[in-house]
Backbone as a printed PyTorch tensor [residue, N CA C, xyz], in Angstrom:
tensor([[[ -0.5880,  -7.6940,  18.8190],
         [  0.6060,  -7.9640,  18.0380],
         [  0.5310,  -7.1740,  16.7450]],

        [[  1.5550,  -6.3950,  16.4250],
         [  1.5750,  -5.6250,  15.1890],
         [  1.9630,  -6.5180,  14.0270]],

        [[  1.7650,  -6.0020,  12.8000],
         [  2.1420,  -6.7720,  11.6120],
         [  3.6160,  -7.1340,  11.6210]],

        [[  4.4400,  -6.2280,  12.1060],
         [  5.8820,  -6.4800,  12.1130],
         [  6.2870,  -7.5140,  13.1510]],

        [[  5.4070,  -7.7600,  14.1340],
         [  5.7240,  -8.7140,  15.1840],
         [  5.1590, -10.0950,  14.9100]],

        [[  4.5470, -10.2780,  13.7480],
         [  3.9610, -11.5660,  13.3890],
         [  5.0410, -12.6310,  13.3730]],

        [[  4.7360, -13.7600,  13.9800],
         [  5.6810, -14.8740,  13.9830],
         [  5.0320, -16.0590,  13.2980]],

        [[  5.7460, -16.6750,  12.3660],
         [  5.1610, -17.7670,  11.5950],
         [  4.7960, -18.9520,  12.4800]],

        [[  5.5280, -19.2080,  13.5580],
         [  5.2030, -20.3610,  14.3880],
         [  3.8840, -20.1610,  15.1480]],

        [[  3.3720, -18.9130,  15.2410],
         [  2.0590, -18.6910,  15.8440],
         [  0.9680, -19.3360,  14.9870]],

        [[  1.1710, -19.3530,  13.6800],
         [  0.1860, -19.9290,  12.7750],
         [  0.2000, -21.4510,  12.8500]],

        [[  1.3610, -22.0160,  13.0020],
         [  1.5270, -23.4670,  13.0100],
         [  1.4310, -23.9960,  14.4350]],

        [[  0.3190, -23.6900,  15.1080],
         [  0.2020, -23.9690,  16.5320],
         [ -0.2150, -25.3940,  16.8610]],

        [[ -0.7590, -26.1260,  15.9050],
         [ -1.0920, -27.5220,  16.1960],
         [ -0.7380, -28.3780,  14.9840]],

        [[ -0.6440, -29.6620,  15.2130],
         [ -0.1640, -30.5770,  14.1770],
         [ -1.0500, -30.5650,  12.9350]],

        [[ -2.3650, -30.5460,  13.1180],
         [ -3.2770, -30.5730,  11.9710],
         [ -3.1080, -29.3270,  11.1090]],

        [[ -3.0840, -28.1590,  11.7390],
         [ -2.8840, -26.9080,  11.0130],
         [ -1.5340, -26.9210,  10.3190]],

        [[ -0.5190, -27.3990,  11.0000],
         [  0.8410, -27.4260,  10.4660],
         [  0.9070, -28.2770,   9.1990]],

        [[  0.3320, -29.4650,   9.2370],
         [  0.3680, -30.3650,   8.0780],
         [ -0.3800, -29.7580,   6.9100]],

        [[ -1.5810, -29.2210,   7.1530],
         [ -2.3860, -28.6220,   6.0980],
         [ -1.6870, -27.3990,   5.5040]],

        [[ -1.1350, -26.5710,   6.3590],
         [ -0.4750, -25.3480,   5.8910],
         [  0.7760, -25.6700,   5.0860]],

        [[  1.5240, -26.6390,   5.5010],
         [  2.7680, -26.9630,   4.8000],
         [  2.5190, -27.5580,   3.4160]],

        [[  1.3400, -28.1230,   3.1870],
         [  1.0160, -28.6820,   1.8730],
         [  1.1110, -27.6050,   0.7910]],

        [[  0.6680, -26.4090,   1.1270],
         [  0.6150, -25.3350,   0.1380],
         [  1.5470, -24.1800,   0.4700]],

        [[  2.4000, -24.3760,   1.4280],
         [  3.2590, -23.3060,   1.9160],
         [  4.0310, -22.6160,   0.7910]],

        [[  4.7320, -23.3890,  -0.0060],
         [  5.5470, -22.7880,  -1.0640],
         [  4.6850, -22.1570,  -2.1590]],

        [[  3.5720, -22.7680,  -2.4780],
         [  2.6840, -22.1940,  -3.4970],
         [  2.1060, -20.8630,  -3.0130]],

        [[  1.7490, -20.7750,  -1.7370],
         [  1.2390, -19.5170,  -1.1790],
         [  2.3370, -18.4590,  -1.2190]],

        [[  3.5430, -18.8410,  -0.8470],
         [  4.6760, -17.8940,  -0.8900],
         [  4.9350, -17.4120,  -2.3130]],

        [[  4.8540, -18.3210,  -3.2880],
         [  5.0500, -17.9100,  -4.6870],
         [  3.9700, -16.9320,  -5.1290]],

        [[  2.7140, -17.2230,  -4.7750],
         [  1.6090, -16.3310,  -5.1550],
         [  1.7930, -14.9510,  -4.5170]],

        [[  2.1630, -14.9160,  -3.2490],
         [  2.3800, -13.6380,  -2.5640],
         [  3.5640, -12.8920,  -3.1710]],

        [[  4.5970, -13.6130,  -3.5500],
         [  5.7760, -12.9840,  -4.1560],
         [  5.4460, -12.4000,  -5.5230]],

        [[  4.6620, -13.1300,  -6.3160],
         [  4.2370, -12.6140,  -7.6150],
         [  3.4630, -11.3110,  -7.4170]],

        [[  2.5350, -11.3150,  -6.4610],
         [  1.7330, -10.1320,  -6.1780],
         [  2.6160,  -8.9620,  -5.7540]],

        [[  3.5760,  -9.2240,  -4.8870],
         [  4.4830,  -8.1670,  -4.4280],
         [  5.2850,  -7.5920,  -5.5920]],

        [[  5.8250,  -8.4510,  -6.4290],
         [  6.6120,  -7.9830,  -7.5790],
         [  5.7300,  -7.1700,  -8.5310]],

        [[  4.5220,  -7.6470,  -8.7970],
         [  3.5980,  -6.9130,  -9.6690],
         [  3.2750,  -5.5500,  -9.0690]],

        [[  2.9870,  -5.5030,  -7.7790],
         [  2.6640,  -4.2470,  -7.1010],
         [  3.8380,  -3.2790,  -7.1580]],

        [[  5.0330,  -3.7710,  -6.8790],
         [  6.2210,  -2.9150,  -6.9240],
         [  6.4870,  -2.4130,  -8.3350]],

        [[  6.2490,  -3.2610,  -9.3100],
         [  6.4400,  -2.8600, -10.6970],
         [  5.4830,  -1.7300, -11.0780]],

        [[  4.2360,  -1.8330, -10.6380],
         [  3.2500,  -0.8000, -10.9500],
         [  3.6180,   0.5420, -10.3260]],

        [[  3.9780,   0.5410,  -9.0410],
         [  4.3280,   1.8210,  -8.4110],
         [  5.6420,   2.3510,  -8.9620]],

        [[  6.5280,   1.4530,  -9.3390],
         [  7.7860,   1.8640,  -9.9310],
         [  7.5390,   2.5890, -11.2610]],

        [[  6.5930,   2.0820, -12.0610],
         [  6.2590,   2.7230, -13.3320],
         [  5.6860,   4.1190, -13.1130]],

        [[  4.7620,   4.2440, -12.1660],
         [  4.1230,   5.5350, -11.8950],
         [  5.1460,   6.5510, -11.3760]],

        [[  6.1150,   6.0790, -10.6030],
         [  7.1020,   6.9770,  -9.9910],
         [  8.4370,   6.9590, -10.7290]],

        [[  8.4350,   6.4780, -11.9480],
         [  9.6010,   6.5270, -12.8410],
         [ 10.8760,   5.9740, -12.1920]],

        [[ 10.7380,   4.8400, -11.5350],
         [ 11.8880,   4.1570, -10.9710],
         [ 12.3180,   4.6260,  -9.5970]],

        [[ 11.6270,   5.5750,  -9.0230],
         [ 11.9900,   6.0930,  -7.6990],
         [ 11.2520,   5.2760,  -6.6310]],

        [[ 11.8300,   4.1420,  -6.2630],
         [ 11.1630,   3.1980,  -5.3680],
         [ 10.8910,   3.7840,  -3.9840]],

        [[ 11.8270,   4.5370,  -3.4360],
         [ 11.6220,   5.1280,  -2.1050],
         [ 10.4980,   6.1630,  -2.1650]],

        [[ 10.4870,   6.9510,  -3.2210],
         [  9.4040,   7.9220,  -3.4000],
         [  8.0610,   7.2120,  -3.5100]],

        [[  8.0270,   6.1080,  -4.2260],
         [  6.7880,   5.3390,  -4.3710],
         [  6.3020,   4.8330,  -3.0210]],

        [[  7.2250,   4.3680,  -2.2000],
         [  6.8790,   3.8940,  -0.8650],
         [  6.3010,   5.0290,  -0.0210]],

        [[  6.9430,   6.1760,  -0.0590],
         [  6.4780,   7.3240,   0.7290],
         [  5.1390,   7.8330,   0.2040]],

        [[  4.9830,   7.8930,  -1.1040],
         [  3.7060,   8.3040,  -1.7070],
         [  2.5760,   7.3870,  -1.2270]],

        [[  2.8250,   6.0960,  -1.2650],
         [  1.8250,   5.1270,  -0.8220],
         [  1.5120,   5.3120,   0.6590]],

        [[  2.5430,   5.5790,   1.4500],
         [  2.3270,   5.8290,   2.8850],
         [  1.4930,   7.0840,   3.1010]],

        [[  1.7060,   8.1030,   2.2710],
         [  0.9290,   9.3380,   2.4160],
         [ -0.5460,   9.0660,   2.1690]],

        [[ -0.8540,   8.5000,   1.0020],
         [ -2.2820,   8.3660,   0.6890],
         [ -2.9790,   7.3550,   1.5810]],

        [[ -2.2900,   6.3030,   2.0060],
         [ -2.9520,   5.3500,   2.9080],
         [ -3.1570,   5.9710,   4.2880]],

        [[ -2.2100,   6.7880,   4.7430],
         [ -2.3940,   7.4850,   6.0250],
         [ -3.5240,   8.5070,   5.9210]],

        [[ -3.6280,   9.1730,   4.7710],
         [ -4.6910,  10.1770,   4.5780],
         [ -6.0900,   9.5840,   4.7600]],

        [[ -6.2420,   8.3240,   4.4050],
         [ -7.5810,   7.7180,   4.4350],
         [ -7.7130,   6.5910,   5.4490]],

        [[ -6.7400,   6.3990,   6.2890],
         [ -6.7680,   5.2560,   7.2140],
         [ -7.9770,   5.2620,   8.1390]],

        [[ -8.5210,   6.4130,   8.4130],
         [ -9.6760,   6.5220,   9.3120],
         [-11.0020,   6.1510,   8.6520]],

        [[-11.0260,   5.9480,   7.3380],
         [-12.2910,   5.6310,   6.6670],
         [-12.2490,   4.3190,   5.8860]],

        [[-11.3000,   3.4680,   6.1700],
         [-11.2590,   2.1690,   5.5000],
         [-12.5370,   1.3940,   5.7650]],

        [[-12.9470,   0.6530,   4.7670],
         [-14.0990,  -0.2060,   4.9270],
         [-15.4370,   0.4530,   4.6640]],

        [[-15.4530,   1.7110,   4.3340],
         [-16.7220,   2.3680,   4.0310],
         [-17.0090,   2.1980,   2.5500]],

        [[-17.9360,   1.3280,   2.2410],
         [-18.2220,   0.9500,   0.8570],
         [-18.6230,   2.1160,  -0.0300]],

        [[-19.1230,   3.1900,   0.5510],
         [-19.5630,   4.3230,  -0.2670],
         [-18.4020,   4.9600,  -1.0180]],

        [[-17.1730,   4.6330,  -0.6460],
         [-16.0050,   5.2180,  -1.3100],
         [-15.2880,   4.2180,  -2.2160]],

        [[-15.9210,   3.1160,  -2.5320],
         [-15.2440,   2.0790,  -3.3080],
         [-14.9850,   2.4510,  -4.7560]],

        [[-15.8000,   3.2740,  -5.3610],
         [-15.7170,   3.4900,  -6.7940],
         [-15.0220,   4.7680,  -7.2310]],

        [[-14.6900,   5.6370,  -6.3200],
         [-14.0860,   6.9130,  -6.7070],
         [-13.0460,   7.3120,  -5.6630]],

        [[-12.1400,   8.1990,  -6.0620],
         [-11.1910,   8.6920,  -5.0580],
         [-11.9280,   9.3580,  -3.8920]],

        [[-11.4100,   9.2000,  -2.7210],
         [-12.0200,   9.8030,  -1.5310],
         [-11.8440,  11.3170,  -1.6090]],

        [[-12.9200,  12.0670,  -1.3880],
         [-12.8390,  13.5350,  -1.4800],
         [-11.7760,  14.1140,  -0.5480]],

        [[-11.1340,  15.1870,  -1.0030],
         [-10.0460,  15.7990,  -0.2430],
         [-10.4540,  16.2490,   1.1440]],

        [[-11.6870,  16.7270,   1.2900],
         [-12.0980,  17.2320,   2.6020],
         [-12.2120,  16.1260,   3.6490]],

        [[-12.2000,  14.8680,   3.2150],
         [-12.2300,  13.7450,   4.1500],
         [-10.8410,  13.1760,   4.4400]],

        [[ -9.8560,  13.6250,   3.7000],
         [ -8.4960,  13.1270,   3.9040],
         [ -7.8550,  13.8440,   5.0860]],

        [[ -7.0940,  13.1050,   5.8570],
         [ -6.3780,  13.6980,   6.9900],
         [ -4.9060,  13.8190,   6.6390]],

        [[ -4.3350,  15.0040,   6.8720],
         [ -2.9150,  15.1990,   6.5720],
         [ -2.0380,  14.3000,   7.4490]],

        [[ -0.8730,  13.9930,   6.9360],
         [  0.1010,  13.1990,   7.6820],
         [  1.4220,  13.9680,   7.7040]],

        [[  2.0820,  13.9520,   8.8310],
         [  3.3400,  14.6910,   8.9870],
         [  4.5220,  13.8670,   8.4810]],

        [[  5.6040,  14.5580,   8.2150],
         [  6.8440,  13.8900,   7.8050],
         [  7.3060,  12.9420,   8.9090]],

        [[  7.1930,  13.3750,  10.1490],
         [  7.6140,  12.5120,  11.2680],
         [  6.8270,  11.2050,  11.2880]],

        [[  5.5130,  11.2920,  11.0780],
         [  4.6850,  10.0790,  11.0670],
         [  5.0160,   9.2030,   9.8660]],

        [[  5.2410,   9.8260,   8.7180],
         [  5.6370,   9.0560,   7.5340],
         [  6.9390,   8.3070,   7.7800]],

        [[  7.8940,   8.9820,   8.4100],
         [  9.1780,   8.3530,   8.7180],
         [  8.9680,   7.1160,   9.5930]],

        [[  8.0680,   7.2180,  10.5630],
         [  7.7500,   6.0640,  11.4100],
         [  7.1130,   4.9440,  10.5990]],

        [[  6.1850,   5.3110,   9.7400],
         [  5.4590,   4.3110,   8.9600],
         [  6.3640,   3.5110,   8.0320]],

        [[  7.3010,   4.1860,   7.3870],
         [  8.1270,   3.5070,   6.3810],
         [  9.5070,   3.1090,   6.8920]],

        [[  9.8580,   3.5610,   8.0940],
         [ 11.1450,   3.1750,   8.6710],
         [ 12.3340,   3.8240,   7.9840]],

        [[ 12.1470,   5.0470,   7.5440],
         [ 13.1950,   5.8060,   6.8570],
         [ 13.4320,   7.0840,   7.6490]],

        [[ 14.6900,   7.5630,   7.7210],
         [ 14.9630,   8.7870,   8.4840],
         [ 14.1050,   9.9700,   8.0160]],

        [[ 13.6520,  10.7960,   8.9590],
         [ 12.7890,  11.9260,   8.6230],
         [ 13.3630,  12.8570,   7.5510]],

        [[ 14.6490,  13.1180,   7.5640],
         [ 15.2270,  14.0130,   6.5440],
         [ 15.1210,  13.4260,   5.1430]],

        [[ 15.2800,  12.1290,   5.0380],
         [ 15.1240,  11.4590,   3.7380],
         [ 13.6710,  11.5710,   3.2760]],

        [[ 12.7520,  11.3190,   4.1910],
         [ 11.3310,  11.4460,   3.8670],
         [ 11.0270,  12.8790,   3.4400]],

        [[ 11.5320,  13.8530,   4.1750],
         [ 11.2940,  15.2690,   3.8640],
         [ 11.7680,  15.6140,   2.4470]],

        [[ 12.9440,  15.1270,   2.0590],
         [ 13.4540,  15.4050,   0.6990],
         [ 12.5130,  14.8480,  -0.3640]],

        [[ 12.0450,  13.6320,  -0.1480],
         [ 11.1350,  13.0180,  -1.1210],
         [  9.7870,  13.7320,  -1.1370]],

        [[  9.2830,  14.0980,   0.0250],
         [  8.0140,  14.8320,   0.0930],
         [  8.1590,  16.1660,  -0.6340]],

        [[  9.2770,  16.8540,  -0.4480],
         [  9.4860,  18.1380,  -1.1400],
         [  9.4830,  17.9550,  -2.6580]],

        [[ 10.0840,  16.8690,  -3.1400],
         [ 10.0590,  16.5900,  -4.5830],
         [  8.6370,  16.3230,  -5.0640]],

        [[  7.8910,  15.5830,  -4.2570],
         [  6.5070,  15.2900,  -4.6370],
         [  5.6450,  16.5480,  -4.5830]],

        [[  5.9210,  17.4350,  -3.6520],
         [  5.2080,  18.7230,  -3.6020],
         [  5.4640,  19.5140,  -4.8780]],

        [[  6.7180,  19.5660,  -5.2940],
         [  7.0740,  20.2920,  -6.5240],
         [  6.4190,  19.6780,  -7.7530]],

        [[  6.2810,  18.3620,  -7.7550],
         [  5.6880,  17.6590,  -8.9040],
         [  4.1600,  17.6260,  -8.8550]],

        [[  3.5740,  18.1410,  -7.7730],
         [  2.1250,  18.1380,  -7.6470],
         [  1.5300,  16.7990,  -7.2430]],

        [[  2.3640,  15.8910,  -6.7590],
         [  1.8790,  14.5760,  -6.3240],
         [  1.2510,  14.6300,  -4.9280]],

        [[  1.5610,  15.6670,  -4.1790],
         [  0.9400,  15.8700,  -2.8730],
         [  0.9080,  17.3700,  -2.6140]],

        [[  0.1680,  17.7680,  -1.5900],
         [  0.1340,  19.1920,  -1.2440],
         [  0.1360,  19.3420,   0.2640]],

        [[  0.7100,  20.4420,   0.7090],
         [  0.8120,  20.7400,   2.1300],
         [ -0.5150,  21.3010,   2.6300]],

        [[ -0.8980,  20.8950,   3.8350],
         [ -2.1040,  21.3980,   4.4830],
         [ -1.6510,  22.1350,   5.7410]],

        [[ -1.2910,  23.3980,   5.5520],
         [ -0.7830,  24.1990,   6.6640],
         [  0.3840,  23.5080,   7.3490]],

        [[  0.3590,  23.4990,   8.6610],
         [  1.4060,  22.8320,   9.4360],
         [  1.0010,  21.4160,   9.8430]],

        [[ -0.1500,  20.9730,   9.3400],
         [ -0.6780,  19.6670,   9.7250],
         [ -0.0120,  18.5050,   8.9970]],

        [[  0.5390,  18.7720,   7.8310],
         [  1.1600,  17.7040,   7.0630],
         [  0.8060,  17.7960,   5.5940]],

        [[  0.7890,  16.6450,   4.9240],
         [  0.5250,  16.6060,   3.4890],
         [ -0.5950,  15.6180,   3.1790]],

        [[ -1.2400,  15.8680,   2.0480],
         [ -2.2330,  14.9370,   1.5120],
         [ -1.9400,  14.7410,   0.0280]],

        [[ -2.4660,  13.6660,  -0.5240],
         [ -2.4260,  13.4620,  -1.9640],
         [ -3.7520,  14.0020,  -2.4960]],

        [[ -3.6940,  15.0110,  -3.3760],
         [ -4.9360,  15.5780,  -3.9210],
         [ -5.7140,  14.5620,  -4.7450]],

        [[ -7.0160,  14.7220,  -4.7350],
         [ -7.9040,  13.8300,  -5.4860],
         [ -7.5100,  13.7640,  -6.9620]],

        [[ -7.1170,  14.9060,  -7.5370],
         [ -6.7810,  14.9650,  -8.9610],
         [ -5.6200,  14.0360,  -9.3330]],

        [[ -4.7270,  13.7750,  -8.4020],
         [ -3.5900,  12.8820,  -8.6880],
         [ -4.0970,  11.4890,  -9.0500]],

        [[ -5.1350,  11.0430,  -8.3540],
         [ -5.6660,   9.7020,  -8.6050],
         [ -6.4370,   9.6030,  -9.9130]],

        [[ -6.7270,  10.7420, -10.5170],
         [ -7.4490,  10.7520, -11.7890],
         [ -6.5140,  10.8640, -12.9920]],

        [[ -5.2180,  10.9860, -12.7460],
         [ -4.2420,  11.0170, -13.8410],
         [ -4.2650,   9.6750, -14.5650]],

        [[ -4.1280,   9.6940, -15.8840],
         [ -4.2140,   8.4360, -16.6510],
         [ -3.2850,   7.3300, -16.1440]],

        [[ -2.0480,   7.6660, -15.8130],
         [ -1.1120,   6.6330, -15.3450],
         [ -1.5390,   6.0440, -14.0050]],

        [[ -2.1960,   6.8540, -13.1700],
         [ -2.6760,   6.3600, -11.8780],
         [ -3.9070,   5.4730, -12.0630]],

        [[ -4.7860,   5.8500, -12.9690],
         [ -5.9800,   5.0460, -13.2370],
         [ -5.5670,   3.6900, -13.8030]],

        [[ -4.6310,   3.7020, -14.7310],
         [ -4.1320,   2.4500, -15.3090],
         [ -3.4970,   1.5720, -14.2420]],

        [[ -2.6490,   2.1520, -13.4100],
         [ -1.9940,   1.3850, -12.3420],
         [ -3.0240,   0.8230, -11.3670]],

        [[ -4.0500,   1.6080, -11.0350],
         [ -5.0790,   1.1340, -10.1040],
         [ -5.8370,  -0.0510, -10.6930]],

        [[ -6.1480,   0.0170, -11.9810],
         [ -6.8510,  -1.0980, -12.6300],
         [ -5.9870,  -2.3510, -12.6380]],

        [[ -4.7020,  -2.1880, -12.9570],
         [ -3.8010,  -3.3400, -12.9760],
         [ -3.6050,  -3.9050, -11.5770]],

        [[ -3.5460,  -3.0370, -10.5780],
         [ -3.4150,  -3.4960,  -9.1940],
         [ -4.6600,  -4.2770,  -8.7780]],

        [[ -5.8080,  -3.8030,  -9.2000],
         [ -7.0540,  -4.5020,  -8.9150],
         [ -7.0210,  -5.9140,  -9.5050]],

        [[ -6.6030,  -6.0250, -10.7630],
         [ -6.5520,  -7.3380, -11.4070],
         [ -5.5520,  -8.2600, -10.7070]],

        [[ -4.4160,  -7.7140, -10.3190],
         [ -3.4130,  -8.5180,  -9.6060],
         [ -3.9520,  -8.9740,  -8.2480]],

        [[ -4.6980,  -8.1050,  -7.5800],
         [ -5.2790,  -8.4590,  -6.2810],
         [ -6.3320,  -9.5480,  -6.4470]],

        [[ -7.1460,  -9.4340,  -7.4900],
         [ -8.1450, -10.4800,  -7.7590],
         [ -7.4720, -11.8160,  -8.0310]],

        [[ -6.3810, -11.7710,  -8.8040],
         [ -5.6560, -13.0100,  -9.1050],
         [ -5.0790, -13.6250,  -7.8290]],

        [[ -4.5210, -12.7950,  -6.9650],
         [ -3.9820, -13.2930,  -5.6960],
         [ -5.1130, -13.9200,  -4.8680]],

        [[ -6.2380, -13.2640,  -4.8080],
         [ -7.3660, -13.7960,  -4.0460],
         [ -7.8140, -15.1500,  -4.5980]],

        [[ -7.9430, -15.2480,  -5.9260],
         [ -8.3430, -16.5210,  -6.5430],
         [ -7.3510, -17.6190,  -6.2120]],

        [[ -6.0740, -17.3050,  -6.3570],
         [ -5.0310, -18.3020,  -6.1000],
         [ -5.0480, -18.7430,  -4.6460]],

        [[ -5.1040, -17.7890,  -3.7310],
         [ -5.1180, -18.1440,  -2.3090],
         [ -6.3960, -18.8970,  -1.9430]],

        [[ -7.5150, -18.5240,  -2.5360],
         [ -8.7650, -19.2300,  -2.2550],
         [ -8.6550, -20.6980,  -2.6580]],

        [[ -8.0270, -20.9500,  -3.7930],
         [ -7.8580, -22.3280,  -4.2480],
         [ -6.8790, -23.0830,  -3.3590]],

        [[ -5.7760, -22.4480,  -3.0270],
         [ -4.7420, -23.1030,  -2.2380],
         [ -5.1650, -23.3560,  -0.7900]],

        [[ -5.8860, -22.4010,  -0.2320],
         [ -6.2380, -22.4840,   1.1870],
         [ -7.6800, -22.8740,   1.4170]],

        [[ -8.4270, -23.0600,   0.3130],
         [ -9.8350, -23.4380,   0.3920],
         [-10.6150, -22.4850,   1.2940]],

        [[-10.4500, -21.2020,   0.9930],
         [-11.1140, -20.1460,   1.7780],
         [-12.5790, -20.0640,   1.3810]]])
């Protein structure tokens, strides 16, 4: 089952789980909503209000490194460019659910701004230097703090 196919009634499969989950249901939703708004605000700031561009940028860099998630050796620094895998406009369009031509226009703007670079005909990557820009470092730190807060809140609510 993909993330998009998740059904809430799958979680509430028995009476005990249902009762326990419903106790904190709204509080969990509020915590997740706060996190989402904070995350969107951060990417919105970095991308100067261009929300679609922010979404595509995020899709690019996450696709570039999707094959190396979970490797702790990369936790403290941007992943080196030679380990990043390019992603095509067509794949980005699939990932974000936006028409390929719209994605292409945004990618071209990001190429001009130096937010990503083309790797031959293979696609685009976000260069390591982009993640070292002051606004990106600040956003990453704030995102980290927001993620920690979400984890603390969910741990308390769900007794994880």
